[in-house]
ZAMARGU-4260 file (C-alpha; in steps of 0.2 Angstrom, whole numbers, plus 5000, padded with zeros to 4 digits):
<rodrens>
0) 5114/4743/5019 | 5112/4756/5006 | 5112/4774/5009 | 5096/4788/5007 | 5099/4803/4996
5) 5096/4820/4993 | 5090/4822/4975 | 5093/4840/4967 | 5084/4841/4951 | 5094/4857/4942
10) 5086/4866/4926 | 5099/4868/4913 | 5095/4884/4903 | 5102/4886/4883 | 5120/4899/4887
15) 5125/4911/4880 | 5132/4908/4865 | 5140/4926/4859 | 5141/4936/4844 | 5125/4944/4853
20) 5118/4926/4844 | 5098/4927/4853 | 5092/4909/4848 | 5097/4891/4842 | 5089/4879/4833
25) 5090/4860/4842 | 5099/4849/4828 | 5101/4830/4835 | 5097/4829/4855 | 5115/4819/4864
30) 5105/4810/4877 | 5090/4803/4883 | 5079/4805/4898 | 5087/4794/4910 | 5103/4794/4904
35) 5117/4799/4915 | 5128/4812/4912 | 5143/4819/4917 | 5153/4835/4923 | 5153/4844/4904
40) 5147/4830/4893 | 5139/4838/4877 | 5118/4836/4880 | 5114/4844/4864 | 5117/4851/4845
45) 5114/4865/4838 | 5113/4875/4826 | 5113/4895/4829 | 5116/4907/4810 | 5133/4904/4814
50) 5139/4887/4818 | 5133/4872/4826 | 5137/4870/4844 | 5139/4855/4857 | 5131/4861/4872
55) 5139/4854/4887 | 5129/4850/4901 | 5136/4860/4919 | 5128/4847/4929 | 5131/4831/4932
60) 5118/4818/4938 | 5104/4807/4928 | 5091/4815/4912 | 5073/4820/4921 | 5066/4832/4907
65) 5072/4836/4889 | 5063/4856/4881 | 5062/4855/4865 | 5060/4841/4850 | 5073/4843/4834
70) 5072/4856/4825 | 5063/4868/4839 | 5071/4885/4840 | 5075/4890/4856 | 5079/4907/4863
75) 5094/4911/4874 | 5088/4905/4894 | 5075/4892/4888 | 5078/4877/4898 | 5086/4864/4887
80) 5085/4849/4905 | 5083/4846/4919 | 5095/4835/4928 | 5094/4824/4945 | 5109/4829/4956
85) 5110/4818/4972 | 5119/4818/4987 | 5120/4808/5004 | 5104/4813/5019 | 5110/4823/5031
90) 5115/4813/5046 | 5118/4797/5038 | 5133/4788/5032 | 5133/4774/5017 | 5137/4757/5032
95) 5120/4763/5043 | 5110/4768/5031 | 5092/4761/5032 | 5083/4757/5012 | 5087/4757/4995
100) 5101/4769/4985 | 5090/4782/4971 | 5090/4774/4955 | 5093/4782/4937 | 5077/4780/4925
105) 5093/4771/4916 | 5088/4754/4925 | 5105/4748/4917 | 5115/4759/4932 | 5117/4744/4948
110) 5115/4751/4962 | 5135/4751/4963 | 5136/4764/4952 | 5125/4774/4960 | 5133/4772/4976
115) 5149/4775/4969 | 5143/4789/4960 | 5136/4800/4971 | 5149/4808/4980 | 5156/4815/4963
120) 5137/4820/4957 | 5138/4828/4973 | 5153/4839/4972 | 5147/4842/4951 | 5129/4850/4961
125) 5141/4861/4974 | 5155/4865/4960 | 5149/4862/4943 | 5158/4864/4929 | 5175/4875/4926
130) 5173/4875/4906 | 5165/4890/4899 | 5156/4891/4884 | 5155/4907/4874 | 5149/4918/4882
135) 5142/4906/4896 | 5148/4905/4915 | 5146/4890/4924 | 5141/4895/4940 | 5131/4885/4951
140) 5115/4890/4955 | 5105/4891/4968 | 5102/4870/4972 | 5082/4865/4976 | 5084/4849/4987
145) 5070/4836/4994 | 5070/4823/5002 | 5065/4806/4988 | 5055/4790/4995 | 5067/4774/4996
150) 5063/4771/4976 | 5062/4786/4965 | 5058/4787/4950 | 5061/4803/4935 | 5043/4811/4938
155) 5039/4814/4919 | 5037/4836/4915 | 5026/4839/4901 | 5034/4851/4885 | 5022/4864/4891
160) 5011/4866/4905 | 4993/4862/4901 | 4978/4873/4902 | 4971/4878/4918 | 4952/4872/4915
165) 4940/4886/4914 | 4926/4888/4928 | 4909/4881/4923 | 4898/4890/4911 | 4883/4891/4904
170) 4883/4881/4888 | 4887/4889/4872 | 4877/4887/4857 | 4882/4878/4843 | 4894/4885/4832
175) 4889/4889/4814 | 4889/4877/4802 | 4906/4876/4794 | 4914/4884/4806 | 4931/4879/4810
180) 4934/4871/4826 | 4945/4876/4841 | 4954/4861/4846 | 4955/4859/4864 | 4970/4855/4877
185) 4985/4860/4877 | 4993/4869/4862 | 5008/4858/4856 | 5021/4873/4858 | 5038/4872/4866
190) 5046/4886/4861 | 5042/4902/4870 | 5050/4913/4853 | 5034/4905/4842 | 5022/4908/4856
195) 5031/4925/4855 | 5028/4928/4836 | 5010/4921/4836 | 5008/4935/4851 | 5012/4950/4843
200) 5006/4945/4827 | 4988/4942/4833 | 4991/4920/4828 | 4979/4909/4836 | 4991/4893/4837
205) 4975/4883/4842 | 4971/4884/4826 | 4987/4879/4817 | 4992/4858/4812 | 5011/4858/4818
210) 5024/4852/4804 | 5035/4846/4819 | 5035/4830/4828 | 5018/4824/4836 | 5011/4838/4825
215) 5023/4851/4840 | 5018/4869/4830 | 5034/4877/4826 | 5040/4894/4821 | 5042/4889/4800
220) 5021/4889/4805 | 5017/4903/4811 | 5029/4910/4798 | 5018/4900/4784 | 5001/4910/4792
225) 5008/4926/4792 | 5016/4925/4773 | 4998/4918/4768 | 4986/4932/4778 | 5002/4946/4768
230) 4994/4937/4750 | 4979/4937/4752 | 4978/4958/4759 | 4990/4958/4743 | 4983/4963/4727
235) 4985/4950/4715 | 4997/4953/4700 | 4996/4952/4682 | 5006/4940/4675 | 5014/4942/4659
240) 5003/4929/4651 | 4986/4940/4653 | 4977/4949/4666 | 4968/4944/4682 | 4980/4926/4681
245) 4985/4918/4698 | 5005/4919/4703 | 5013/4910/4701 | 5018/4895/4714 | 5035/4890/4719
250) 5044/4880/4734 | 5048/4893/4745 | 5063/4894/4756 | 5063/4903/4773 | 5076/4914/4777
255) 5083/4908/4793 | 5097/4899/4803 | 5113/4904/4792 | 5106/4907/4776 | 5094/4922/4785
260) 5113/4926/4793 | 5124/4928/4776 | 5108/4936/4770 | 5106/4951/4781 | 5123/4955/4782
265) 5125/4954/4765 | 5112/4968/4765 | 5120/4979/4774 | 5134/4978/4764 | 5123/4983/4750
270) 5116/4996/4759 | 5130/5002/4769 | 5146/5001/4757 | 5149/5013/4743 | 5159/4996/4733
275) 5171/4998/4717 | 5180/4985/4709 | 5198/4983/4699 | 5205/4968/4691 | 5220/4962/4681
280) 5228/4949/4673 | 5243/4942/4680 | 5253/4925/4673 | 5255/4915/4686 | 5267/4902/4680
285) 5281/4903/4691 | 5270/4906/4704 | 5266/4889/4702 | 5282/4882/4701 | 5287/4887/4716
290) 5276/4880/4726 | 5281/4862/4716 | 5296/4866/4722 | 5294/4871/4739 | 5280/4856/4738
295) 5294/4843/4734 | 5309/4848/4747 | 5299/4837/4761 | 5290/4847/4773 | 5271/4851/4776
300) 5261/4854/4758 | 5259/4870/4755 | 5243/4876/4745 | 5240/4889/4732 | 5229/4898/4747
305) 5241/4900/4756 | 5253/4907/4746 | 5242/4922/4739 | 5234/4923/4759 | 5255/4926/4762
310) 5256/4937/4748 | 5238/4948/4753 | 5247/4950/4773 | 5261/4956/4763 | 5251/4969/4752
315) 5240/4975/4767 | 5256/4982/4777 | 5261/4990/4763 | 5243/4997/4761 | 5236/4999/4779
320) 5220/5008/4773 | 5211/4990/4765 | 5214/4983/4783 | 5201/4994/4790 | 5182/4998/4795
325) 5171/5013/4796 | 5163/5019/4813 | 5149/5033/4804 | 5145/5036/4825 | 5162/5046/4824
330) 5162/5047/4806 | 5179/5038/4804 | 5192/5028/4793 | 5198/5016/4811 | 5214/5007/4805
335) 5215/4991/4810 | 5233/4984/4821 | 5228/4966/4815 | 5226/4955/4803 | 5211/4946/4805
340) 5212/4935/4787 | 5195/4925/4783 | 5193/4917/4768 | 5176/4912/4760 | 5173/4891/4761
345) 5157/4883/4752 | 5150/4870/4762 | 5135/4859/4762 | 5124/4873/4775 | 5132/4887/4763
350) 5145/4901/4759 | 5157/4903/4777 | 5168/4912/4780 | 5182/4905/4794 | 5193/4919/4800
355) 5215/4914/4801 | 5219/4924/4818 | 5232/4935/4816 | 5240/4930/4801 | 5253/4944/4800
360) 5261/4937/4811 | 5261/4918/4803 | 5273/4910/4792 | 5268/4902/4773 | 5270/4885/4782
365) 5259/4892/4795 | 5245/4900/4786 | 5243/4884/4776 | 5239/4873/4791 | 5230/4885/4797
370) 5219/4885/4781 | 5215/4867/4779 | 5214/4867/4798 | 5198/4877/4795 | 5194/4870/4779
375) 5192/4853/4784 | 5181/4858/4800 | 5168/4873/4792 | 5165/4855/4778 | 5161/4846/4795
380) 5149/4860/4800 | 5160/4862/4815 | 5166/4880/4816 | 5165/4888/4833 | 5156/4907/4830
385) 5173/4913/4839 | 5180/4905/4822 | 5168/4915/4811 | 5172/4932/4817 | 5181/4947/4819
390) 5188/4948/4802 | 5197/4962/4793 | 5202/4958/4775 | 5194/4943/4764 | 5201/4932/4751
395) 5190/4926/4740 | 5195/4909/4729 | 5179/4908/4718 | 5192/4899/4703 | 5188/4885/4712
400) 5171/4885/4704 | 5179/4888/4686 | 5175/4906/4683 | 5188/4918/4679 | 5178/4935/4686
405) 5167/4941/4699 | 5165/4957/4707 | 5160/4950/4724 | 5149/4959/4738 | 5159/4965/4756
410) 5158/4958/4769 | 5153/4970/4780 | 5163/4976/4791 | 5178/4977/4782 | 5186/4985/4767
415) 5191/4976/4753 | 5191/4958/4748 | 5202/4949/4735 | 5196/4937/4722 | 5206/4925/4711
420) 5200/4918/4697 | 5205/4901/4690 | 5223/4900/4684 | 5223/4891/4667 | 5232/4888/4654
425) 5232/4904/4643 | 5240/4912/4625 | 5250/4927/4635 | 5267/4937/4628 | 5280/4932/4639
430) 5298/4940/4636 | 5292/4946/4619 | 5287/4930/4614 | 5270/4923/4613 | 5266/4906/4622
435) 5257/4898/4633 | 5252/4905/4654 | 5244/4897/4666 | 5232/4915/4672 | 5225/4919/4680
440) 5212/4939/4684 | 5213/4944/4700 | 5200/4959/4709 | 5198/4968/4722 | 5183/4975/4729
445) 5180/4989/4741 | 5174/5003/4752 | 5177/5019/4744 | 5177/5029/4759 | 5192/5021/4766
450) 5204/5027/4749 | 5201/5032/4731 | 5207/5021/4716 | 5226/5026/4719 | 5227/5016/4733
455) 5218/5002/4725 | 5224/4999/4712 | 5244/4999/4721 | 5236/4985/4729 | 5235/4976/4717
460) 5247/4980/4706 | 5257/4972/4720 | 5247/4956/4724 | 5248/4955/4704 | 5268/4959/4704
465) 5270/4947/4718 | 5262/4931/4709 | 5270/4934/4695 | 5288/4938/4702 | 5290/4929/4717
470) 5303/4935/4721 | 5295/4952/4722 | 5289/4947/4738 | 5305/4942/4746 | 5309/4956/4745
475) 5294/4967/4753 | 5297/4955/4770
</rodrens>
């Protein structure tokens, strides 16, 4: 006979994803209600302000409810899903118990699988996950146990508790003609963050038509109402076509997620860092020749970016002032011991800066391999928050866009960024004669608080010398 089971309904909440992140947007659910999940199986893909992350569930069992539709934003600590974890009833064994085993909502799981998987589910409930997500420990939560009936099916959990019915009252007079009718029933809102935003700004959620699935009210819907209210409260501005003309209409793109995080960081950099830029043209012909010879000798291919990264590390060893940060509270410049080299990468999600950890301890081949791995992860949207933070100096190869020069904004809280333009044939005086050489423009944007122009110029000149004569780099190693 099949054993009887107790069922724990465990709630899995959105974990702390680290790096000060307080919310995440659901991109794609990887499980459905009724699915059987294992310990540490990814159940949802979320997007934070820094990266796309697959979130693993620390419990094994049957998914009984999901909270949040795709596109909804949830704060850290909000429920993601509930999992029913089955354990044998106390005092009963698999040979002598009467009744049917606990069935999952997925009818495809047969009785044999249920009987054999129940002990593993019990172990998952007791021990929880052995893995740890960034900033999140998966210790065993307090169990809530209840006896289930002979045949059990998960009860659907509504995304939002219904609004309690009001006590009987006197009939309301009919609304004035033309007044908006406030809908009754539960408000289609899942995210507590959306409710808080609406409450703090006096927005009545019952008057909104949600743009999400099945009319779900998203954060963008509340923000649209707030922007419309702000425009209504601001006097109309006359356009160049005539006084009193209506403001121009256009597409509005919310600054949130990765784009919002980038906007905040760039704005802070401009506010806090007094930056300056210097640049120089360099003959990269010898550098390109050396790279060709290195790749012709066999072994892993070496990229141009890896050679430039190795030159940057050597230059920072000579000029450590540029591998530093400014502590405003202590009014101190902190020169950092390790070089964590960031490099700008353009992706479909926007500009990201992956970080090569401990670049000062890597050789050129190792730098090339790590740069390639991080670039592939960036294009796939698979970078973790740890791979996008902690940089101490940034290398920006904007030459891939076909431009020669730029004055980039420093990646706060770093102190400098080296920019590299395209390498193209140009007329150049070589050994006293006019020749066609491979020329590149190098630019250094630096925080003027950490050093003066002499140090910045010395750093840039050393980089240019290594580009023109790679033997200079060998002498410095």
